[in-house]
N, C-alpha and C positions, 0 to 999 in steps of 0.2 A: 504494499500500500504506500503511495507517495506521501511524503511529509507535507505538513501544512504550508511551509514556505514555498515549496515547488508548486502546490496547488494555487496559492495566491499569485505567484508569478505567472502561471499559465492563464489565470483569470484576468489578470492585469493586461496581458497581451491581447486576449480576445476582446476585452472591453475597449482597448485602444483601437483595434481594427474596426469594431462596430461604430465607434464614435466618428471615425474618419472616413467611413465607407460612403459610397454613393447611395443616397436614400432609395433611389429607384432599384438598385440591386437588392437591397434589403427587402423592399416591398415585393419584388418578384420571388425572392426566397420564401417570404412569409406566405404568399399566395400559393406556392407550390407545396407547402406542408399539408400532409394528409394523415390523420384528421387535424384540423386546426385546434390547437389546445384551448381549453377553457381557461379564462384568466379574469382577474378583477384588479382594479386599481388599489394600490396602497397610497400612491401619490400621483395625481394627474399631472401632466406636463406643466411645469412652471418655468417661466423665463425670468432671469434676473442677471445681476452683475457679479462677477468674481474679480478679485484683485490678482493680477499677475505679478509675481515676484521674480527678481533676478538676482544674480550675484556678480559683483565686479570681478572681471577676469575669470568667471566661472566658478571660483571657490572663495572669493573675498567677501566683503561686507554685503549683506542682503539689502536690496532696495526695492521699492514699489515701482514697477515698470508702467503700470496702467491698469485700466479696467477692461473687461471683455464681457460681452453678452453670452449667456449660456442657458441652455434648457436642460432640465432634469426630469426624470420620471421614475416611478417604481411600480412594479406589478407583482402579483402573486399568481403563479401558473399552477393550476390544479391538475397535475400530470403525474402518472405513475404512482408509486407507493407513498410519496410525501409531497406536500406543496413546496414549490420552489420560488424563492424571491429573486427578482431580477431588477437591476438598476441600469439606467441609461443617462449619460451625460454627454451632451453634444454642444459644439460651438454654435452661436447664433440663435435665432428664433426659429426653432425647428421641432414643433410638438410631435409630429408623426415620426420623425427620425429618432427622437429620444424614446418614444414608445416602442418602436421596433428594436432599438438597442437593448432596452430593458427586457423585452420578450425573449430575444435571442440569448441574452445573458442568463436568464432563468433556464431556458431549454438546454444550453450548453452544460449546465450543472446536472442535468438528468442523465443517469447511467445508461438509459436506453437510447436516447436521441443524441446525447452529447458527442460521442466519438464520430458519428457520421457528419454532424454539423461542423465539427472541428476540421475533419478531412476535406469536406466539400466547400462549405461556405467560408470559413476563416482562412483556410489556405489560399483560396482564390482571391479573397479580399487582400490578403498580405501580398500575393504576387502582383495584383493590380497596383497596389500602393508602391511596391518596389519598382515596377516598370515606370510609373509616373515620376517617381523620384529620380530615376536614371535618365529619363527623357529630359527632365528639367535641368539636371546637372550638365547634360550634353549641350543643352540650349545655351546655358550661360557660360560654359567653359571658354569659348573664344574671347570673352570679355574680361577674363581673369588677369589681374596684374600681380606679378610676383616682385614685391619691393626689395627682397633680399638679393636679387640679381642685378639691380640697377647700379650702374657705375657712377660714382660721384665725380664731379668735375675737378680738374686740377686747379688749384688756386694759389 
């Protein structure tokens, strides 16, 4: 049986994938589920502000970077032997996206549905995110300036 820390790390990974996913892909995956799980709200989608914090130099003094709009939701999925609680946190004003993220978070914890969802949905979301990140890096690479190789003038 995996330890608690590895389970939390795995859940953190899939929650990140769900929050950054294209909502249309999540909607299509939800529509494809058979049967659609019964669920009820623990917390309907709410939009608010969160404070973003940074650290000078990545490890120095913390500072407030600014605020960001975020939507959160919580559901209880009544599936299998025990009810499962799912949470969704997404950037912006996106009620349905937060709801879908919460629903899939709960289903990914289910011993029956979780492994298939991890293999099919989360892996494809991760692959799409990696491809988008690589494409963006390739797009901006020609504009990169390496200041360490610049020659100083003689004076």
